[in-house]
N, C-alpha and C positions, 0 to 999 in steps of 0.2 A: 606880318607879311600878307599882302593881299592875294586872293586866289588867282587873280588875273595874271600874276607874276609867276605862278607855279605851273610847270608843264608836267603832266603825268603820262608816263609811257606804259602801255599795257604789255605784259610779258606772260603769255599763256603758260600757266602751270609753273611760273618762275624759272622757265628754261630758256636760255638765250645763248646764241653762239658768240664766241669771242669777237668775230668780225662785226656782228651787229652791235655789240656793246661798244666796240671801238668807234663805230660810226656815230652812235648816240653820244658818246663822250665828246667826240670831235664837234658835233653839232652844238652841244651844250656850251662847249668852250668858245665856239665862234659867236655865240650869243651873249657872251660875257659871264658865264657861270664858271666858278672855280671848283665846285664840288658836285657830286652826285649823291642822292639820298635814296635809300631803299624803304619801301612801305611795308606794313604788316600783311598786305595782300600780295606780297612778292612782286610788286611793281617798282618802277623807277621814277624818281622825282628830281627835278632840278628847277631852280629859279632863274628868271631872266628879267632884266629891267624893261626892255622894249622888244617883246616877242614879235617876230615876223611870221605871220600866218603863211605867207607864200613860201618862205624858206622852210618852215616846219612841214607843210604839206608835201613839198617836193622831197625833202629828206626822208620822211617816214614812209612815203610811198615807195621809195627805192629799196627799203628793207622790209616792206610788207608788214609794217608794225603800226598799229593804231595808237593814237595819242589823244590827249584831251587837255584843254585849257579853258578857263572861265566857268564852264558849266558843271563839271564834275558830276555827270549824270550816270556814268557807266562804272562797271566793276571788273577788276581783273579776276580771272579764273585761277584759284589757288590749287596746288597739288602737292603731294608728298614725294614727287620725283626726287627731290633733293636728298631724301633719306634712303633711297634705293642703294644697296651695296654698302651702306654705312650702318644701318640698323636692321633689326628683324623685319622680314617682309613675307607676304604671301608668295609661295613658290611660283605661282603662275603669273604674277604681276611683274612682268619684265619691262624693260625700257620701251620696247616697240608698242606695248599695250598703252602705256601713258601717251605716247606720241599719237597713236591712232585715235584715241578718245579726244585728246586736245585738238588735233587737226580737224576733227569732224565738226567742230564749232565754227560755222561760217558767218557768225553774227557776233556783235559785241553785246554781252548781257548787261542788263541794268540791275539784276539781282546778283547777290554774292553766290558763287558756285564753288564747291569744294570737291576735288577728286582725290580721295585720300585712302591710304592703306592704314587700317586700324591697328596693325601690328607694331607700328613705330610710335615714338613719343616726342618727335621733334615738331611736326606740323599738327596743329590742333584739328580736331575732328569736326566740330559742330559750329564753327564760326560763320559758315555760310547760311543763307536762307534755303539753299538747295544743296544738300550734302550727300554725295555718293561715297559709300564706304565699301571697300572690297570684301567680298564674302569668301568662304572656303570653296565655293563652287567656281570653277574656272570661268572667267569672263562674265561673272554675274556680281551685281553690286546691291547692297542695301541702299535704300533711299530714305533719308531723314529730312523733313521739312521743318523750318523754324521761321514762322511768319513775322515775329517781332522780337525785340530785344528783351521785353519783359516776360516772354514765354520761357520758362526755366528749362523745360525738357522738350526736345524736338520730337515731332510725331513721326513714327515709323510707317512708311508705306508698306502695305501687307504683302507685297510681292518683291522678289529680286528682279533687277533690271539688267538686260544684256548690254555689254559694252557698246555695241553698234547703235543702240537706241538712246544712249545718255544725252547726246546733243539734241536729238529730236524731242525727247521728253522735256528737257530743260526749256526748249523754245516754246513748247506748248504751255508750260507753266508761266512763262513770261507773258505770252499772249493772253492768258487767263487773268493776268494781273492779280495773282493770288494774295499779295499783301494789301493792295489798295482795296480790293473788293471784299476782303474779310471772309473768304470762303471757309466753310467748315471742312473738316477732314473728309467726311463722307462725300461732300460735293466735289472735292478735288479728285477722289478716287473714281467716282461715277463719271466725271467729265473726261478724265484721262482714258479710262478703260472703254468708255462708250464712243470716243471720237478719235482714238489713236491706235494704230496697229503697231504693237511692240512685242518683242519676245521677252517673256517673263518666266520665272520659276517660283514655286512656293517657298516660303521661308521655313527651312527645316532646322536651322541652328540659331540659337541666340547669339547676338553680337557679343564678342569678347573684347572688352576695352583693354588698352595697353597698360602696363605699369606706369605709375605717375613719375617714376624717376626720369629726370630731365637729363639728356645726354650732353656731354662736353663736345662742342662742335667746332673747336678751333685748332689750328696747328696742322702739322704734317702727320698723316696717319696712313697706315697700310690698309689696302683693300684686299678682298679675298683672292683676286687674281694676281697678287704681288705687285700691282701698281699702287699708287698713292693718291690720297685726296688731301686737299689743303683747304682748311676753313679759315676765313679772314673776317675780322671784326674790328670796327673802329668804335671806340666808346662814345664818340659824339655824333655818329651816323653821318659824318661828312667825309665821303670817300674822295680823296684828292684826285682830280682828273688826270694829272700827269702820271700819277702812280697807277691808276686804273689802265691808262693807255699802255704803259710798259707791261703790265700783267697780261693784257689782251694780246699784245704783240708776241710775248713769250709763249702764250698758248698756241698761237698760230704757227710758230716756228718749231714747237715740240709736239705737235700732233694732238693737242687737247681740243676736242670739238664742241664742248658744252660747258657753260657755267650755270650754276643753280642758285637761285636766290632763296633765302629762308624768310619766315615770318618775323624773325628776330633782328631784322635790319643788318644782315650779314650775308655772305655768299660762300659757296663751296666750289672748288675746282676739282673735278674727278678725272681719273685716268692719267695721272702723271707717271711716266715711265721712270723706273729706278735710275737709269743712266742720266736722267735730267734732274734728279732730286737735289744734288749739290748746287746745280745752277739756280734752282728755285730758291734755295736757302740763301745763296749769295745775293739774289735779287731782293729778297726780303731784308737782308742785312744792309744792303745799299740804301734803302729807304728808311732804315731804322724802325722797321715794323715789329711790334711786340706780338709774338705768336702764342703767348701763354698768359693771357689775362686770367685772373682768378675766376673760378666757377661762379663766385658771388656776383661778378659783373655781367655774366652772359645770360642770366635767366630773367631778364627784365623786358617788359613790353611797355614802350612809351609812345605817345602820339608823335607822329613825324613832325619835325621842325618845331617842337614845343620846348623852348629854352628853359622855361620855369620847371617843367617836368624833368628835364635833363639835369638841371642844377640840384633838384631835390634828390634824384637818384644818386648822383655823385656824392652828395652829403651823406646819404644813408649807407652807401657802399663803404665810404671811408670810416664811418662810425662803427658799422658792424664788423669791418675788418679788424679794427682795434680790439674788438671783443673776442676774436678767434671763434666766431660762431660758425656752425655748419648750416648751410642752406641746401644741402644735397637733397633732391627730391621735391624742392619747393620752387615755385616761379612767382614773379611779382608783376603787377601792373600799377602804373601811376595814372589815375584817371582825372583829367582836368576839364573834361567836356562830356556831354551826354552822347556825343557822336563817336563812340568807341565800343567795340565789341570785346567783351571780357573773355580771356581764355587762359588765365593763370590761377594758381591756387590761392594767392593772397592779393588783395587790391588795396591800394592807398588812394582814397577818393577825396579830392579837394571839394570842400563845401562851396557850392556855387553862390551862396549868399555871402559867405565870408571866406575869402581866399586864404586867410591865415589859419584856418581851421581845417581839420581833416577827419575822415572816417576810415576805420580799418575793417575790411571784410575778408572772409575766407570761404572757400568753396566747401561744399558738403564732403566730409571725409578727406578734405584737402585734395580732392580729385577735380581738376579743372573741367574734365569732360562731363561732370555732373550738371554743369551750368546753373547750379543752385548756390546762392551766396547768403551767408549769415553775417550780421554785424558782430564784430568783436569789441569795438569801441567807437564812440561817436564824439565829435567836437573836441578833438585833441589838438594841441599845438605841435609844431614841427619837431621840437626837441624831445617830445614824448614818443614819437613814432618808432624810433629804433628800439627802445626798451620793450615796446609792445610787440614788435616783430620778433624779438628774442623770446618773449613769452610764447608767442605763437609757434615758433620753431620747436620749443620744448614740448608744447602740446602735440605737435605733429609727430615727433619721435615717440612720445608716450603712447600715441594711438596706433603705432605700427604693431602688427601681429606677426610673430615668427612661427611659420608653419614648417616644422622640421620633420622630415620622414626619418624615423629611427630604423636603421637596418641592422640585422644581426651580423656580428663580425667575429672572426676567430681571434684567438689570443695573439696570433702572429700579426694580423692586420692591426690590432690595437697597439702592438708594440711599434709598428711602422708609423701609425698615426701619432704616437707619443713623441717620436723623434723627427717627425716631418717638419720642414721649414717652408716658409714662403719668402720669395725674393721680389722686391718691387722696383720697377723701372723708374728711375728718377725723372725721366723725360716726360712720360705720359701716365705714370702711376699704375700701369698694368702689373698684375701679380703673376708670378710663376709659383705654383704650389707643387712641391715635390710629390705629394700624394696623388695628384691628378695628371701630372705631366702637361703636355701641350699638343693636343691632337692636330692643331693647324700646322705644326712643324714636324709631325711624325714622331713626337717624343712620347713614349709610353708612360702610363701611370707608374709611380714609384721611382722614377729616374732622379737621382740626386742632382742638384744644380751643378756640383763640381764635375759631373760626368757629361754635361751637355757639350756638344761639339764647340770648338773654338769659334766657328763662324755662326753660332746661334744668334738669331736676331729676334727682338720683340715682335710679337705677332701684330701689334697695333701700330707702333711708330717706326719699327725697323731698327731701333737702337741695339747696340751690341751688348755682350755680357757685362762689360765693364760698367755699364750704367745701372746695374742692379745692386740693391742693398738688401742684406739679410734681415728678416723679421721672424724670430722664433714664434711658433704657434703655442698658445697656452696648453699646458698638459691637461 
C-alpha cells in the first residue's frame, strides 16, 4: 500500500466521542473504504483509492480533528486515559485532568508525546520521545526524554513538571529540535530552565514501575461505579465500518460519551449502564462478534497494515495454542521494519537481509519498560520460532520470585484456611475466595460461597452465582 492512499487521523490521547467517530467512519466509507484501522499511537487509519483533499479538509474541520496524508510528519499524543477505572491509577489522576492536559496542546507535535499513569500496565510508558508520567504529588509529573530508538534508557528530567505546563514545555522541546540537534541532557535542562517559566517541584520519590502482568482488555466487564466497560478487538485490525457505525449509534442512544483507543489496535467503551447491558450483548451477537479471544491473541503488537506480520502472528498463535502454553505476563512484537518502537517483553525480528530468517529478543528481566533487549536466538527459520517462544516462556516463569509475607495465625484461622475454597467465574475467570470474601460487594472475609445472597454478581463481569465453579485450595 502506498502512503498516499493512507489517511491518518489524530486522536488526542486516544479519546474520541462516538459522534466524531461516526463522522470519520462515514467519511471513510464515502471515499471507498470498507474498514478502519487503529495504530499503536492510538490514532485512526483508513485507506482510500482517490483521496479528495477538499472533502477531507472540510470534513475534519467540522469535527476539529487534524489528519494527515502523504507526509506522515506528525505524531498522535498517546495517553493512558483508556486504563482509567479499568486498572490501578493515581488517586488524583481523574478524567478531567487528562482532558485539561490534552486540551492544552494547541499544536500538532512532530515528536511522540506520552501522557501516562505509571500505575497501569496497558499503555506503555516510554514509547514517546517526550514521556510525562504521573507522580504521587497531585498534578505533578515525571519527565523522561528518549531522543533515539537506540537509547535504551530514557533520561529523567531532574524536576517534576506541573500539569498546566506540560504543553508549554513540550512545545519548547519541539522548538529546540532536541532530536535533530543532538542536545546533551545538561543542555536541555539549562535551555528549558533558563528560558521557560514553569512550575516545578523537586523529585522526592523514585518512579515505581507497574507489574509486567498484561491485562485482559476484552469483553463486558464491571466498573467500580456499577456501570460496565466493553473491550473490542478484531484479530486482523480491520474494523468493519458498518459495525462501527452501529456501535457509535448505540453509544449515542444509550448515553455513552467517549470511546478510548488502545495501543494494541483495539478500543474500549466505558460507562455502559446496566439496563443497556443486554442490548449491547444482542448487538454484538447480531454481528457475530467474538468477545472472548484467548489472552494469547491479545498481547501482540504488529505494524499497522502489515499482512506478512499478521500472517506470522496467526501462525504462531495457532501453533502455541496447540501446545497449551501460558503467556500470561508476556507480550510480543513482530518487527518487520526499523520504523517501529518496541514496547513488549519478547520481539520476533525479521532479518532485513533475508526475510525468511528471524531473530528472537527479550527485554531485560522480561520487563518491557526497561527498554533493554537481549538476543535469545539469531537467524532462525519460521518453524523454529514457536519452540523458542515456549523456551522463553519457561525461562520467564522460572525467573519470577515469590515474595510472600508470612503472618502468624491462630489454630482457628489455620483450620478455616484448610477448608477454604475458591470459586471461579467461567465467564471472566475472576476468583471468589471464601477466606477473603469480596469487599467490592460487601461480603466479609470467611463467608462460604453457599451463603452468598442469591443475587450475588461477579465484581468484574456481573455474572451470577451459577457461572461459578468450585476449585478446592491445596491443604
